[in-house]
Each structure stands twice: as structure tokens, then as C-alpha cells.
N, C-alpha and C positions, 0 to 999 in steps of 0.2 A: 921422708928421706929414703932413697933407694940407691943401692950400689950393687952392680953386677959384674961378674968376671966370667969370660968365656974362653975356654981353651980348646984344644983339638978334640978331647974326649970328655971334658968336664965343664959343667955350667954351675956357677954359684951365685945366688941372689940373696942379699941382705936388705930387709925392708923394715922401716920403723915409722910409725905415725903417732902423733901426740895431739890430744884435744883438751883444751882447758876453757871452762866457761863459768861465769858468775852471773846469776840472774837475781834481780831484786823484785820481790813481791810486796808492793806497798799496800798495807792494810787500810781498811776504811776507818775514818775517824770515829772514836768511841763516844757514845753519849755519856753525860748529858750536855757537856759543853763542846764536844767534838774538837778537843785540843790535844788529844793523845791518840796513838794508834800502835798496833803491833805490826812490825815489818819482818819479813823473812828473807834471808839470803840463801840461795841454793848454789853450791859450788860443785861442779861436775868435772871430773878428770878421767880421761881414758887414754890408754897406751896400747898399741898393737905392735907386736914384734913378730917377724917371720924370717926363717932361714930355709931356703930351698936349694936342693942339691940334685943334680942330674949327672949320671956317669954312663957313658957308652963303654961297657966292659969289653966287648968284641963286636964283630959284625952281626951277631945274632942275639946278644944279651945286653940289656940296659936296665939300670936302676934309677928310679925317680922317687924323691921323698922330700918332706918338709916338716919343720917344727914351728909351731905358732903359739904365742902367748898373748892373751887379751886380759887387761886389767882395767876395772871400772870402779870408781868410787863416787858417791853422791853424799854431800854433807849439807844438812839443813841447820841454820842458826837463826834463832828468833830474838828480836830486839824490841824493847818498849821505847817508843819515840815520843818526845815532847815536841809538838808542832809549833809551840810559841817560841821556845829557845833553840829548837832543832838539835837538842842533845838527845842521846840515846844510851841505853844500857842493855846488856845482854840478859835475857831471861833464862835463868838456870833452874830447871825442875825436871822431874822424870817425864820422859816422853816428848819433851819440847824439842830438844836438839838430838840429832842422831846422824850416824854415818852408816851407809849401807854399801857393801863392797861385793863385787863378783869377779872371780878369777877363772879363766877357762884356759886349759892346756890342750892342744891338739897336735897329733902326729899322724902322718900317713906315709906309707912307702909301698912301692910296687916294683916287682922284679919281672921283667918281660923277657920271654924266650920266643924267638922266631925260628921256626923249622922250615925245611925245604919241601915238606909235603903239604903245604898250604894250611898248616895248623899253627896258630900263634897262641901262647899261653901267658897269662898274668897271674902272679901270686902276690898277695899284699896284706897289709894290716892297717887298721884304723884304731886310734886311741883318742878318746875325748874324756876329759875330767873337768867338772865344774865345782867351784867352792863359793858358797855364799855366806857372808858374815854380817852381823849388825843386829840392832835391836828389833828390826822389822822381820828378821828371819827367825822362824820357830826354833827355840833352843839356843839362839845366838850364833849357831854355825851348822851348816849342812854341806855334805859332799855327795856327789853322784858321779859315777864313772862308767864308761862303756868301752869295752875292748872287743875287737872283732878281727877275724881272719877271713879272707875271701880268695876265691880262685875263679877265673874266667878263661874261656878258650874261644878262639875265633877260627871257624872252619869254613874254608872257601871251596865251593863246588862249581865246576864248569865256568869259572871266572865271573859269573853273573849272580850266583846265589851265595850268601854268607849267613851262617848260623853262629850265634854267640850265646852258649849256655853259661850259667854262672851259679855259684853257691856261696852264701855268706853265713858264717857261724859267729854269734856274738855272745858276750857275757856282760850283763848289766848288774851293778852292785845292789840294785833295788828291785829289779823285775826279771822274770824268766823270759829270755829272748828265744824265739823259735828259729829254726833253720829257715833261711830266706832264699829260695831259688829264683832265678831269673832266666828268661829265654827271649832272644830277639832274632829276627830274621831280616835280611836285606836282599832285594831283588832289583836288578837294573835291566830295563828294557828300553832301548833306543835313547831318547832324551829324558826319560823319567826314571826316578828311583823310588821304590816302594819299601816301606819299613813296617814291621809289626813287632810288638813287644808285650811281654807279660812279666810282672814282678810282684813278689809278695813283700809287703812292707811291715815294718815294726817301728813304733816311736814311743819311747818312754817319756813320761812327764819330766819337765825340767824343774830346777829348784824354785823358780818363781811360781810356777803353777802349783807346786806342792806345799811350799813353806813360807812364801812371802806374805807378810801382813802389811797391806798398803791402805791405811786409813788416815785421812786428813780432812780438811774442810771441803775438799772437792771430790775425794775418792773414798770408796768403801769396798775394797776388793780383798778378799781373804783367800789364801791358798788352801787347797784341800789335800791333806796327806793320804786320803783314802782313794785317790784316783787310780784307775787301772790304765795299763798301757794300750795304745792303739795298735790294732792289727788290720791289715788291708790287703786287697787284691787290686792290681792296677793293670789296665789294658790300654794299648794305644796303637793307632794305625795312621800312617802318613804317606803322602805322595808329593814328590817335588820334581818340577820340570826345569829345563834349561834350554832356552831358544835364542838363536841369533837372528836378528831382523835388521837388515841394513847396518846402521851404526849403533844399534841398541842391543842390549842383553835383557831378556825377559825371563823372570823366574816366578812362575806360579807355584803355589803350594797349598795343601789342604791337610788338616789333622782332625782326627776323631779320638775321643778318649772316654773311658768309663772307669770310675773308682768306686769300690765297695769297702767301707770302713766299719769295723766293729769297735765300739767303745771310743768313738771320736771324742776328743777333749774340746770343750767349748766353754766360753764365759757365759754364766747364766744367773738370772735373778733369783734370790732366795725369798726375800720379803722386803717391801719398801724400796730403799735405795742400796741395800746390801747385795753384793755379788760375790760369787765364788766360781770355781771351775768344776764342771761335772762331766760325766761321760754320757754320750748318747748311745742308746742300744745299737742302732744302725744308722749309717749315713751313706748316701750314694750320690754321685755327681756324674753327669754325662753331658757331652757337648762337642763342640768342634770349632775350628777357625779356618778361615780362608785368607791367604795373603797373596799379594802381587807386588813384585819388585821390578822396576824398570831402571836401567842404567844407561846413560848416554855419555858423550864426551865431557860435558860440563854439568850434567844434572843427574841426580839419583832420586828416585821416588819409591817409597814403600807405603802400601795401603793394606789395611787389615780389618776384618770383622770377625767377631767371635760370639758364640752363644753358649750359655751354660744352664742346665736344669738340675736342681737339687731336690732330693727327697730325704727327710730326716725323721727318725722314729725314736720316741722315748717311751718307756713303759710299754714295750712291745706286746701287742695283743689287747691293749686297753684303748686303742683308738688315738693315741698321742702321735699324730703324724702331720707333717706339713710339707708342702711342695711349692716351689717357686722357680722362676727363671729370670735371666737378665742378659742383656747384650752389651757389647763394647765395640767401639769403632776407633781406630787410630790411624795416623798417617804421619810421615815425616818426609822432608825434602831437603836435599843438599845441593847447593848451586854455587858454582865458581863464578865470581864477579871480579874479573881481572886478577889482582893479587890477593883478593879476599875470598873467603868461603863462608856462605850463609847457610845455617842449619836451622830448621824450624820443625817443631814437633807439636802435635795436638792429639788428645785422647778424650773421647766421649764415653762416659759410663752411664748406661741406662738405669732407670729406677729399678730397685730390687727390694725384695721382702726379706727381712731378717726376723729373728725370734728370740724370746727370753723363756726360760723354764723355771717355774717355781719348784725347787727341789723337794719341798714337802708334799705338795699336791700333785706334782707332775703336769700342771696346767701349762699349755703353750700359749704365749702371748705374742701375737704378730705385730710387726711394725714396718713402716714403709719409708725407705730412704729415697729422696728425690734424685733425679738425674743431675749430673754436673759435668763440666768440661775443664780440662787442664791443658795449658800450652806453654812452651818454652821457645825462646829465640836466642841464637848465638851467632856472633860474627867473629871470625878468626883470621889471623894472618901470620905467616912465618917469615923470619928474617935470618940473616947470617947463615946462609946455606942450610936452612931448615933446622938449625940448632936451637933457635929461639922461636917460641910461638906465643902470641898474645891472643886471649879470648875475652870478649866482652859480650854481655847479654842480659836477658831478663828471664827470670823463672816465675812461673805462675802468672802469666800475662793477664789473665782475667781476674786476678786478685780473689780467687776462691779461698775462703777461710772456713766457712761452715755451710752445711746443707741441712735442709729440714728433715728431721727424723720423727715421723708421726707415730710416737709411742703411746700406748694406752695409759701407762703410769710409770713413774719412776725412771731411773736410768743409772748408768755407772757413776755419773756425776750427781752430786747432791743438788736439790733444788728443782728436780723434774724438768731439766732443760730439754727442749725439743730440737736442739741443734746438735749435729754431729761434726766434730772438728775434722777437717780435711787437710788443711795446711796452715802455714803461718802468714799467708798473704803474698803479695807481689814483692819480689826482691831483685836487686841488680848486682851483678858481679863483674869483677875484673880478675883474670887469671893469667899467670905467666908460667911458661914451661921452658926450662933450659936443659938440653941434652948434652952431656959431656962427650958422648961418643955417638957416631952415626949408626 
């Protein structure tokens, strides 16, 4: 549900989303007569609330901010079922039934000042606080908060060159956060725009990575309270063009990037089927993508290809290094068919190498994930002067659920499965949208 109000100088948005789901996991019949079984109910509830406020103070000053609250709970209840009488009773014992909850509070605000000397400044704040509760959380309850102040300026020179330096100072309740500078530049030449940027990054582990104890018949993942925070350097360069050709608009673009991360957090194998989160000494990724957009009167087409190369090091200096690359291809088309609009999307992900790390020995175990393709199709139509819109379509057209994961031994899921879950399979949907105001 979303409600918005727009005035001459003020914009107010209220948004609320609810999700409620119950899933039944029917257990296998128990020997020796196979007339009883253990069933499990999983009840998931999620609520998202957001308040957004924008205020144009005067011609040169503007404030934008929002408050958001996310609440998530997952309850598991176990029952012993008699398959001959179909009666059941709840199993009450330690560790059988549990409720895990996560609450996240977020707030952000920016105060913008536009001056007459081609210098624009933004001053702002960020607040994020996470609370985790339940028997699966170490100690039953954990809280992590992050508070930050930031400032950025936009300086325009000769109408074609723009520089945007920035600085972010943060306080984390569990980790020491460094000052994070950023610098970006933009240059426009004829029909092309060139951009370059650098940013220093910092990411503290979240509650799940630190304290969540997630062990059941299918999973064996344990949080690691000794994790260190990630620190990174990120570089990016891009070029975007805009051309008019007869009745078409053509937008070519290309991007290159390089990321260097110290103490990157990743899920790794300890022994057998047990997994935890560990830090990699060094992690770097580099690559790029090329995109082409073509828009006509009734048809829009977007095509893209990307490549990424990754190098990862653990136990630096002892030869624990792995490198691999992979490619992705994607495309989508939008076509007007009378009063209808057809949208189709397809994405191909090439085979890639991933790895596990034995925390005790530092041994790297490689595995190969097969290539796969995903596709969606949607047909939509508007009614009542575009106030009502009906969408019908198919998601995951190729019914991709699992892809082969050629692991040497074990896996996050018990049983040594060689399949990696990609999706829940093909699904069909019908969606209706009503706009109260134009």
C-alpha cells in the first residue's frame, strides 16, 4: 500500500508492504512400518514501512529524507503425524520449535545547497540499526548499529567538466570504520559522456554472518563472531553515447571496473558439511560490460554482454590463490501490439568457478557451476485513461530450478548434493495496478 501527497514545496510518501507465508515440509515416513512421520510448518511474516519527506526550502536549498522499518520473523513448528489416522500432535522439546526475528531501522537525510558559482553541496546522515533475536542467535539477542555523516560537493568547470569529491565518516558499534573518501569526474564531448570514479569502501559483517546458528536437516551454517570488516578500493570508468538516426534513438555504452578488497567475507567449508563465514586475505575483481539500446516508435531493445575476472588469496604468501572468469549475456525487448505491450527478458550466465576454504588447513577446493539461462515474458494493458493496468506473464520460462555444481566433496546442504538451487521453477502471474491520481 502506498499513499503520496505533493504540494508546492513539499512531497510526502507513506508506503507499507506485508508478506505472510506458511510452508509445509512433509517428512518421509519412518521405519519400520512407515505409518508415521515428522512434519514441519514454517511461518514467515515480513513487514516493511517507509516514510519519505522532501521539502524545497527555497530556490537554492532542499531537504530530502526517509525513515524505514523492516520486521521479519520465521517460526518453525514440528508435528508427529499418524499416517493411518491422519492425526497429529505438536512435538515439544528443546531445539525443535523456534522463532527467529530480525528488525532493521534505517534513516537517511540530505540537505542540498545550490550556489551561483557552479558549486553544489550536500550534507547528510545515514543511520542503520539491526536487531536479531531467537534461539538461533548467539546469546539470544544481538544488536549492531552504524551511524554516518557525509558531505559531497559538485564543481562544474567550463560547462563540460564536473568534479564531485566526497567524504564519509562513520561510527560502527562493533568495528572501527575508517574515513571513506570518494572522487568522481564527468566530461561531456559532443554526443558522448565520460565518467571516472574512485571510492574507498567499508562493510562491517551483519548479525547473520556473525551470530546466526543455522543448523537443521538441510543446512549446517554457523556464524563467526571473529570476522573482520571488509575494506576496499573501487575504480570505475564508463562512456555513454546518444545518437539519433531517422526515427530511432541509439544509446551505446561501455563500463570498466576494478575492485580490490581486503578481508572479504565469504561462506567457506570448515570440514565435511559444516560451513561458516571467513575472511579472505585479498580479493580483486576486474571486468567490464558493453550495452546497446535501440528505441523506435513501437519497439525498444536492449542488449548487453559482460565479463568478470576474479582473483582470490587466502593465507597470503603460502600459495593459496585462485583465479577464474565468467561471462553474462542479457537482452530485453518491449513491443507495442495495438493496445497491449509485450515485454520479454532473457539472461545467459556462463559457467564459472567458485571455491570453498578449509579454515583449519587453508586448502582451496574448486568447484564448477554449469551455465544456465533465465527468461521472463509479460503482456500488459492499461484501461480507464491509464488508471488501471493489468499484467499477465510467465517467470522463469525455461523452468530452471537447479544447475550442476561439480564439487569435490560436501556442500552447504547435507547429503553432498551436486545441484545448486537457482529458482523455484516456472511460475505464472496476474497483477493489477490502480492509480488514484495521474
